[in-house]
PLY file of the C-alpha trace (Angstrom):
ply
format ascii 1.0
element vertex 273
property float x
property float y
property float z
element edge 272
property int vertex1
property int vertex2
end_header
-64.84 11.91 -35.31
-62.47 10.71 -38.09
-60.91 7.36 -37.64
-57.25 8.75 -37.30
-58.25 11.41 -34.69
-60.30 8.73 -32.73
-57.33 6.33 -32.83
-55.05 8.99 -31.48
-57.62 9.98 -28.77
-57.87 6.29 -27.69
-54.04 5.81 -27.65
-53.65 8.96 -25.35
-56.53 7.75 -23.05
-54.67 4.40 -22.60
-51.41 6.06 -21.84
-52.90 8.50 -19.36
-54.38 5.41 -17.48
-50.98 3.94 -17.29
-49.24 7.20 -16.24
-51.88 7.53 -13.39
-51.44 4.03 -12.29
-47.60 4.26 -12.31
-47.70 7.49 -10.21
-50.01 5.84 -7.71
-47.70 2.90 -7.47
-44.78 5.37 -6.84
-46.97 7.35 -4.28
-47.77 4.22 -2.40
-44.12 3.09 -2.26
-44.86 0.01 -4.53
-42.45 1.30 -7.14
-39.09 2.94 -5.97
-36.83 1.84 -8.75
-35.59 3.82 -11.78
-38.05 4.80 -14.42
-36.08 4.19 -17.78
-38.12 2.19 -20.01
-41.28 2.84 -18.20
-44.42 4.60 -19.53
-43.35 4.51 -23.21
-44.74 7.46 -25.22
-45.05 9.79 -22.24
-42.68 12.58 -21.15
-40.39 11.94 -17.99
-39.10 14.88 -16.09
-36.21 15.82 -13.95
-37.04 17.80 -10.85
-35.47 20.79 -8.86
-37.41 22.33 -5.97
-36.23 25.46 -4.32
-37.32 28.33 -2.04
-38.95 31.11 -3.83
-36.08 33.50 -3.17
-33.78 31.12 -5.19
-36.29 30.46 -8.00
-35.59 33.49 -10.00
-31.83 32.66 -10.24
-32.65 28.99 -11.25
-35.10 30.25 -13.81
-32.40 32.38 -15.39
-29.98 29.35 -15.31
-32.51 27.19 -17.17
-33.11 30.00 -19.74
-29.44 30.24 -20.31
-29.02 26.57 -20.73
-32.02 25.20 -22.62
-30.06 22.17 -23.83
-29.18 20.71 -20.41
-32.03 22.26 -18.62
-35.08 22.16 -20.86
-37.93 23.72 -18.85
-41.37 22.16 -19.23
-43.22 23.33 -16.14
-42.87 25.61 -13.11
-45.21 25.30 -10.09
-46.87 28.30 -8.21
-44.92 29.06 -5.05
-46.09 26.77 -2.30
-48.41 24.65 -4.60
-47.22 20.93 -5.00
-49.57 20.43 -7.95
-48.58 20.71 -11.76
-51.82 20.56 -13.47
-50.16 21.27 -16.91
-48.32 17.94 -16.53
-51.09 15.81 -15.02
-54.24 16.62 -12.96
-53.31 14.31 -10.04
-49.71 15.15 -9.75
-48.46 15.96 -6.14
-44.72 16.69 -6.47
-44.37 15.77 -2.82
-44.93 12.12 -3.49
-44.84 11.32 -7.15
-41.18 10.76 -7.72
-39.67 7.19 -6.72
-36.94 8.80 -4.69
-35.76 12.32 -3.77
-32.35 13.80 -3.10
-32.19 16.46 -0.30
-29.46 19.22 -0.42
-28.59 21.56 2.28
-26.21 24.33 1.67
-25.07 22.52 -1.45
-24.35 19.23 0.17
-26.44 15.91 -0.35
-27.68 15.21 3.18
-30.27 12.40 2.51
-32.69 10.72 0.23
-36.39 10.42 0.90
-39.38 8.40 -0.53
-41.52 11.64 -0.07
-40.86 15.22 0.79
-44.20 16.01 2.66
-42.29 16.74 5.91
-39.77 19.00 4.05
-42.28 20.92 1.97
-42.31 24.69 2.61
-45.03 27.26 1.91
-42.70 29.21 -0.49
-41.21 26.24 -2.53
-41.24 26.34 -6.35
-40.93 23.15 -8.32
-39.16 23.15 -11.76
-39.61 20.21 -14.02
-37.22 19.59 -16.81
-37.33 17.43 -19.98
-35.47 14.17 -19.68
-33.56 11.98 -22.00
-35.73 8.88 -20.99
-38.29 10.54 -23.35
-36.18 10.30 -26.34
-35.14 6.72 -25.55
-38.65 5.92 -26.51
-38.29 7.69 -29.74
-34.94 5.84 -30.45
-36.84 2.47 -29.95
-39.67 3.58 -32.18
-37.04 4.18 -34.77
-35.93 0.68 -34.47
-32.63 1.50 -32.51
-31.50 -0.61 -29.51
-30.93 1.33 -26.22
-28.46 -0.72 -24.20
-29.40 0.48 -20.78
-33.05 -0.48 -21.27
-32.10 -3.69 -22.99
-29.89 -4.80 -20.10
-32.12 -3.31 -17.25
-29.60 -0.76 -16.17
-29.73 2.95 -15.34
-28.25 5.10 -18.01
-24.58 6.15 -17.45
-24.11 9.72 -16.49
-20.82 11.67 -16.22
-19.52 15.10 -15.09
-18.14 16.75 -18.15
-15.75 19.72 -18.61
-18.51 21.41 -21.05
-19.30 24.75 -19.17
-22.74 25.99 -18.68
-23.86 29.60 -18.80
-24.22 30.96 -15.25
-27.62 32.08 -14.04
-27.52 34.26 -10.94
-26.02 32.08 -8.09
-26.12 28.88 -10.16
-23.21 27.64 -12.34
-21.05 24.55 -13.15
-20.18 22.03 -15.78
-22.65 19.98 -17.77
-23.45 16.41 -16.87
-24.00 14.15 -19.90
-25.57 10.78 -20.32
-24.09 8.14 -22.76
-25.58 5.53 -24.95
-23.44 3.37 -27.31
-24.18 2.96 -30.99
-22.36 1.94 -34.08
-21.77 4.75 -36.41
-24.69 4.31 -38.73
-27.12 3.99 -35.79
-25.43 7.14 -34.17
-26.33 9.06 -37.18
-29.90 7.94 -36.91
-29.93 8.71 -33.14
-28.91 12.29 -33.89
-31.63 12.71 -36.38
-34.23 11.31 -34.00
-33.29 13.28 -30.90
-32.91 16.52 -32.77
-36.70 16.55 -33.08
-36.91 16.47 -29.28
-35.35 19.80 -27.89
-37.43 19.57 -24.72
-35.79 16.07 -24.04
-32.18 17.61 -24.47
-32.28 17.37 -28.38
-29.24 16.23 -30.36
-26.08 14.80 -28.79
-23.43 17.30 -27.53
-20.49 15.04 -28.35
-19.68 11.54 -29.66
-16.48 9.62 -29.67
-13.38 10.19 -27.46
-14.74 10.78 -23.98
-11.41 12.37 -22.79
-12.15 15.44 -25.06
-15.04 16.35 -22.64
-13.29 15.48 -19.44
-14.47 11.90 -19.01
-11.48 9.59 -17.84
-13.16 6.18 -17.46
-16.41 5.23 -19.06
-16.52 2.30 -16.89
-16.88 4.62 -13.84
-19.90 6.92 -14.20
-20.58 9.73 -11.69
-24.21 8.65 -11.64
-26.31 5.64 -12.79
-24.78 2.38 -13.95
-21.87 1.50 -16.27
-23.12 0.51 -19.69
-20.92 -1.67 -21.79
-19.44 -0.64 -25.26
-19.06 -3.50 -27.70
-17.04 -3.94 -30.85
-16.92 -0.91 -33.01
-19.60 1.10 -31.09
-19.10 4.75 -30.36
-20.15 6.36 -27.14
-22.75 9.04 -27.77
-23.22 11.81 -25.27
-26.37 13.93 -24.57
-26.91 16.74 -22.11
-28.50 15.47 -18.91
-30.88 16.86 -16.57
-28.63 16.05 -13.53
-26.67 19.11 -14.60
-28.71 21.24 -12.14
-27.54 19.03 -9.18
-23.92 20.19 -9.97
-25.06 23.86 -10.17
-26.94 23.47 -6.81
-23.80 22.10 -5.14
-21.96 25.34 -6.44
-24.80 27.74 -5.55
-25.36 26.30 -1.95
-29.06 27.20 -1.35
-30.18 26.53 2.10
-32.39 23.55 0.78
-33.00 22.13 -2.52
-34.80 18.90 -3.44
-34.23 17.03 -6.77
-35.01 13.46 -8.05
-32.49 10.85 -7.63
-30.73 10.38 -10.86
-32.78 7.79 -13.03
-35.91 8.01 -10.85
-38.17 10.52 -12.67
-41.47 12.23 -12.63
-43.96 10.52 -15.04
-46.21 13.18 -16.61
-49.36 13.12 -18.76
-47.60 14.83 -21.64
-47.10 12.66 -24.88
-43.43 12.68 -26.18
-45.07 13.39 -29.55
-46.59 16.64 -28.25
-43.09 18.10 -27.53
-41.64 16.82 -30.82
-40.77 19.16 -33.57
-42.44 17.85 -36.80
0 1
1 2
2 3
3 4
4 5
5 6
6 7
7 8
8 9
9 10
10 11
11 12
12 13
13 14
14 15
15 16
16 17
17 18
18 19
19 20
20 21
21 22
22 23
23 24
24 25
25 26
26 27
27 28
28 29
29 30
30 31
31 32
32 33
33 34
34 35
35 36
36 37
37 38
38 39
39 40
40 41
41 42
42 43
43 44
44 45
45 46
46 47
47 48
48 49
49 50
50 51
51 52
52 53
53 54
54 55
55 56
56 57
57 58
58 59
59 60
60 61
61 62
62 63
63 64
64 65
65 66
66 67
67 68
68 69
69 70
70 71
71 72
72 73
73 74
74 75
75 76
76 77
77 78
78 79
79 80
80 81
81 82
82 83
83 84
84 85
85 86
86 87
87 88
88 89
89 90
90 91
91 92
92 93
93 94
94 95
95 96
96 97
97 98
98 99
99 100
100 101
101 102
102 103
103 104
104 105
105 106
106 107
107 108
108 109
109 110
110 111
111 112
112 113
113 114
114 115
115 116
116 117
117 118
118 119
119 120
120 121
121 122
122 123
123 124
124 125
125 126
126 127
127 128
128 129
129 130
130 131
131 132
132 133
133 134
134 135
135 136
136 137
137 138
138 139
139 140
140 141
141 142
142 143
143 144
144 145
145 146
146 147
147 148
148 149
149 150
150 151
151 152
152 153
153 154
154 155
155 156
156 157
157 158
158 159
159 160
160 161
161 162
162 163
163 164
164 165
165 166
166 167
167 168
168 169
169 170
170 171
171 172
172 173
173 174
174 175
175 176
176 177
177 178
178 179
179 180
180 181
181 182
182 183
183 184
184 185
185 186
186 187
187 188
188 189
189 190
190 191
191 192
192 193
193 194
194 195
195 196
196 197
197 198
198 199
199 200
200 201
201 202
202 203
203 204
204 205
205 206
206 207
207 208
208 209
209 210
210 211
211 212
212 213
213 214
214 215
215 216
216 217
217 218
218 219
219 220
220 221
221 222
222 223
223 224
224 225
225 226
226 227
227 228
228 229
229 230
230 231
231 232
232 233
233 234
234 235
235 236
236 237
237 238
238 239
239 240
240 241
241 242
242 243
243 244
244 245
245 246
246 247
247 248
248 249
249 250
250 251
251 252
252 253
253 254
254 255
255 256
256 257
257 258
258 259
259 260
260 261
261 262
262 263
263 264
264 265
265 266
266 267
267 268
268 269
269 270
270 271
271 272
C-alpha cells in the first residue's frame, strides 16, 4: 500500500474508533451535552424521525430545500439502524438528547426513544454545520462558539423554504462572527461542503432576514460579536423543527438543537474537491 494511502487509512481507523467510543458514551448516558467541537473530521447529523405515512412529504421537503435540509441518510421503515453512517448506530439511543413533538407541539425531551419507537418509523439524517466548523478550524479560522465552549447561536429567519407536502415554514439560520477577510475565507471553505449546508445565506445586518436581536437566539447560546466583526449566517438543520410545528404530524422525534448524531463518515468524503 502506498504511504499516503496507508496514512489515510490509519487516520480513518483512528477516527472511527473515536466515533464509536463517543456514541457508546452517549448511549450509556455518560455524555449528554452538545456535540459542537467533538469528533473533528467526522460528519455530524441532524435528526428527524416520522411515521412512514409522513415520510414521503418530508422527503419532498428535503429535496426542495437541499441547503437547509441536506439529506445524507434515510432508514428503512421500522429499522433503527443506519449502516451507511455507522455499523453500530442505533438511532433510538445514539443522540445525546431528543425532542418529542406531538401534533406539532414540543411535549418532552428524552435521553433515548426506545419506548417511543414505532414499527413504521423512518429516520432522516441531515448534514450539520458542526461538520464545516472543523473545516473552518483546519483553514486556520477561529470559531467563537467552540473557542468559548458555547452552543452555536440559531435564529428563526424570514427566509422562506419551499413547501414539501404538508411541511413548510421559514429557514432557521446559525451564526458565527468573523472579520471581513475571515468571512470571505469562511465562504470559500464552506462552499465545498454542500452536505453541511454549504456557503452562507446572509452576512451583515441581521434585521434584513428578520432577526431583531443577536443577543436573544431562538436556539443555542448567544455568541458575542467583537469589534469590526460581521455576523455570518448559514442555513441550519433545525429548520425542519419549524416545519414540523407547522405540519403537525401526530408524532415526530428530532435531536435537541446542538446535540447531534456522530457518524462514521469523514467530512472529507462529503467535500467537493
